[in-house]
N, C-alpha and C positions, 0 to 999 in steps of 0.2 A: 361038275357043278356049273361051269360056264356053258356047256352044251345044253344042259337043262334050261338055263335062263334064255339062251338063244332060241331054243325050241318054243318056249312059252311066248317070247316076244313075237316070233314068226306067226304063231297061232293067233295071237291077239291082232296082229296086223291083217291077217287073212279074214278073221271074223269082222273086223271094222270095215274092211273093203267090201265084203258081201253086204253088210248092213247099209252102207252108203249107196250101193247099187240098187238095192231094193227100195230104199227111201226115194231115190231119184226116179224110179219107174212110175210112169203116169199112164192113165187110161186114155184112149182116143176120144172118150166121151167128153163133150164140153163141160166145163166146171159148173155151169149154171143149170145143168139138167140132173133130174133124178135118174135112176137106172131105167133101162128100157122096161116098159110095162105093157102087159097084154090087156085086152078088153075085159077078160075074165077077172083080173085083179081089180080093175076099176069098178066093175059091177058089184063087187063085194061090199062097197060102201053104200049103206042104206039110210034112208031118212030115219031120224031118231037116234042114230048112233052118237056116242059121246066122242070128244076129241081124242081121248086115249085110245079108243078102239080104231079110229080113223088113222092115227099115227102108227098103230101096230100093223095096219094093212098097207098103208102107202109110204110110211116113213115120215120124216120131218118135211114140212112144206118148204119150198124155196122162198116164198114171199109171204110174210104176214105184215100187212100194212098197219102202221101205228094208228092211223086214222080209221081203219076198218079192221079191227082185230077179230071180227067174226067171219072174215073171209081169208081162206087159205088158198094159195096158188101153188100148184105143182107144175113143173115143166119136165117133160119126159119125151123119150123117143119111142115111137111106135115100133112094132116088130119090123116094119118096112123102113125104119130109120127116118121117119118124118117127125119133125118137132111138133109136139102137142102140148096144150095147156089145159089143165084140169082145175076148175075152181070149185071149192067146197064152201058153201055158205052155211053158217050156224045161226040158230035162233038165240033168244035171250038166255036160255038155259044151256047154251053151248052144245046143242045137239044138232046134227045135220038137218038142215031145212031143205037144201037143194044142191045138186051138183050139175055142172055144165062142163063140157069139153069142146075144144075147137082146135083147129090148126093154129099153132103159135106164130106170131109175127116175129121171126128171128132177128130182124133188124133192130128191134128195141130190147132184146134180151141181153146182149153183151153189154 
């Protein structure tokens, strides 16, 4: 009986240790960035798409300004690991009106 309890306690400690190690692992990607994105993915966003469709393609935006809720800002790394900013502007019906992308000013991101 005691051997069985010790075995279960040992197993519990092992599982807890593994869980803590996995929780502590972090990506090298800066926290403020979406995952790396290729041009092909960005070009899937088309004028007239609704927010749900855009979110399905690009994920959640990093910035949605309270004063400009129709503007979503994505920060991502290009395949060459350059920081880029994608801005998606929505019209009054919350459909894509325009997208622009540019090299991000990394000094203001952190």
